C-alpha positions as CSV (number, residue, x, y, z in Angstrom):
1,X,101.3,127.5,65.5
2,X,100.8,124.2,67.4
3,X,98.4,126.0,69.8
4,X,96.3,127.3,66.9
5,X,96.1,123.8,65.3
6,X,95.2,122.1,68.5
7,X,92.5,124.6,69.4
8,X,91.1,124.6,65.9
9,X,90.7,120.8,66.0
10,X,88.5,121.1,69.0
11,X,86.6,124.1,67.6
12,X,86.0,122.2,64.2
13,X,84.0,119.6,66.1
14,X,81.8,122.3,67.7
15,X,81.2,124.0,64.4
16,X,80.3,120.6,62.8
17,X,77.8,120.0,65.6
18,X,76.4,123.5,65.3
19,X,77.4,124.3,68.9
20,X,78.9,127.7,68.0
21,X,77.8,130.3,65.5
22,X,79.9,132.4,63.1
23,X,80.1,135.3,65.6
24,X,81.5,133.1,68.4
25,X,83.8,131.3,65.9
26,X,85.3,134.7,64.9
27,X,85.8,135.7,68.5
28,X,87.5,132.4,69.3
29,X,89.8,132.5,66.2
30,X,90.7,136.1,67.0
31,X,91.5,135.2,70.6
32,X,93.7,132.3,69.5
33,X,95.7,134.5,67.1
34,X,96.0,137.7,69.1
35,X,95.8,136.7,72.8
36,X,97.7,134.4,75.1
37,X,94.5,132.8,76.3
38,X,90.7,133.2,76.1
39,X,89.3,136.1,78.1
40,X,86.9,135.3,80.9
41,X,84.0,136.7,78.9
42,X,84.9,134.4,75.9
43,X,85.3,131.4,78.1
44,X,81.8,132.1,79.5
45,X,80.3,132.4,76.0
46,X,81.9,129.1,74.9
47,X,80.7,127.4,78.1
48,X,77.1,128.7,77.6
49,X,77.1,127.6,73.9
50,X,78.3,124.1,74.9
51,X,75.7,123.9,77.7
52,X,72.9,124.9,75.4
53,X,73.9,122.2,72.9
54,X,74.1,119.6,75.7
55,X,70.7,120.7,77.0
56,X,69.2,120.4,73.5
57,X,70.6,116.9,73.1
58,X,69.0,115.7,76.3
59,X,65.5,117.0,75.3
């Protein structure tokens, strides 16, 4: 349960900043609940979403 709460705190910031969409949010929450860690594919999706948000901030 502590892992879920800690991860959701970080994810809540990304949701508030519109970094991740509903589809990615669903994948992240499912991964937290059902897997020991994020898959490589999910890590890549998260990374790409964060990078896009950072690139948009710099423009």
